[in-house]
N, C-alpha and C positions, 0 to 999 in steps of 0.2 A: 508536620509543618503547620505553623499558626497562620491566622489571617494577616498578622503583622508582617510575617515573612513574605507573603504574597505581594503586599504593597498596595498603595492606593489605586494604581491603575487597574487592579483586578477587582475592585469593589463594585461588582455589577451583579447583585443578587444577594440572597439571604444566606447562602452557604458557600462563601468564598473559598474556604480552606479545602473543600472537596470539589471544586469546579476545575475542569481541565478542558483546554481548547484542542479540538481536533483540527489540524491545519488543512481544512478542505471546505469547499462549498457544495460538495457532493452529498446530498441527503442520504443516499444509500449507505455510504461509508459510516455516517454518523449513527444511523439506525443499527447497523451491524455491530459497531463497537458498543453501543448501549446495551444491545442484547447479550453480547459476550460478557460484559461486566455484570449484568443482572443475573446471568446464569451462574457466575462465580460468586455472587453475593458480595460484590465490592461496591460500597456506597459512594460512588463518584458520579457527579453530574457532568455529562459530556455536552459541550456546546460547540457549534461550528463557527466558521469565519463570517457567517452572515450577521453575527452579533458584533462584529468588529469591522465595519465597512472601511475604516481608515487604514486597515492593514492590506497592502497590495500584494501582488504575486512576488514570490521569492525566486530569483534566478537559480536554476539547478546547475551549478558550475562544477560540482564535485566529479570525481573520477570513479566513484563507487556508489552503490545504492545507499550504503550507510552515510557517506559524506553528504549526499543530497538530502536524505531524510533529516540528518542533524542540522543542515543549513536551514531548512524550513522550520524545524522545531525550535531552534534557538531564536530565529527571527521573530516568530510568533510569541514565544515566551517573553522576550524583551519588550515587545510592543504592547502585549496584553497585560503583562504583570502577573500572568497565571502560568501554571505548568502547561506545557503544550506537547501534543503528540503529532508526528508527521510520518508519512510513509513514502517509500519509493519502490517501484517494482518494475519488472520487465521479463522478457523471455530470453533464455540462454540456450543456444543450440550447440550440441557437443561438437559436430563437425565444422562449425564456424568459430571454434575456439571460444565458445561462451557468448558470442555475439548473437543478436543485436544488443543484449545486455542493457546498459544504461541508456543506449540510443534507441531503444525499442519504439518509442513514440515518434521518432523522427528518422527512422531507418532509411526511408526513401528520400530524405532531404527536406521534407515538409512536415512540420510537427503536427501530429494528430490526424494525418491522412491514413486512416486504418487500411483502406483498400490498397493503396499504393505500397504501404509497408508490407502487407501480407503477400501481395503479388511478387514483390522483389524477393522476399524470403523464399517463396516457393520456387522461383527461378534459380536461386542460388543452390538449392538442394535437389533440383530436378534430376540430376544424374546419380544421386546418392541412394543406394538400396535402402528399402524400408527398415531393415534390421539395424541400420547405422544412423537412423534419424532420431536418436534419443535427444530429449530436450527437457527443460524444466522452467516453470514459472517460479520466480523468487521475489520475495518482498522483505524489506527491512523496515521495521517500525521503530521510531526513535522517540524517546521521552526526554524533554529538556525542561529544566526549572529556571525561573528568573535569576537564580543565584549562579547559573552556569553549569550546574550538575547535569550529567547526561547518562542515559542508558539506552541500549539497543537490543532488539530481539529479531530473529529471522524466521521465515517460514518458506517452505518449498513445496511445489507440486510437480512430481516427475511424470513424464509421459513420452509421447512420440509425435512427430510431425507427419501428417498425411499428405496425399497428393493434391487434393482439391478441397475447397471449403464445404462444410456441412453445418447446417443449423443457423438459426437467426436470433437466438436468445442472448448471445454474448456480444462482445466487442473486441477490438484489437485483433489479436491472434487466436482468439477462442475458436473460430470456425475450422482451424487446421490443427488443433491440439487435442490429442486423445490421452487422458490420464491413465496411468498404470492401473490395470485391473478393469478397465472400462472398454466398451466398444464404441461409445458415443464421444463426440467432441464436447468440449465444455460449452459450446454454443448450442448443443442439442439438449443440455440439461436444464432443469428448472432453476430459478434463482436460489431456491432453498437447497437443492442438491449441490449446486456449485459452492454456495456459502459454506457448506459442511466440510468441504475438502480444500477450499481455496488457499492459495499461498498467503494472501492478505489476512484471511481469517486465522490461519495458523500463526502468523506473526503477531497479530493482535492478542491471541490467546496466550502466546508465550510472554507477552508484555504484561499481562494482567498481574501475576504475582510480583513482578518488579514494581508496577504501579502501586500495588497495595503496600509493599514494603517501604517505598520511598515516601508515600503520602501518609503512612501510618494508619 
């Protein structure tokens, strides 16, 4: 892809053709993707939405993780004039038919109320034997180009839901989720340990060869 294909709106810096916007203002996500790309020797400059204050929040009205990730990626690609990456993720519990799923952040009815979401989920599986509490975190990472081209990649982390929260290092459902092969919850792991196995990290790593191919 040439700089001319990116368009004038993307002309913010010296290496326009290799700049990609990660649709987030979360510095941790930006650092994580930069590290993954560096490890893969992919020469792409990742910037976040803090460089584009005119771009507002995108409503996640999709019915799947992929739809929501693509909604955000396309909106940011159109408004920035640059290739954009966005992700959407959540917790899927087997006995709840894959819920809370895309509603993970607002399962209790209030968006972002981690404690209420976690307590509601524990109440819903309180009578379920431990051996039937299988669950997985899942993430879809989407790449969208200003031209409208799109690609997606997925990552999953399987595990179990426990009876009561443990650990303070995570957020969301981390304190009640124990990954396969682990005795600790993801909230009891260090950030580095969690990054190495996380569903988002796996989705980003799966997107790396796609990004390298699309951007040449």
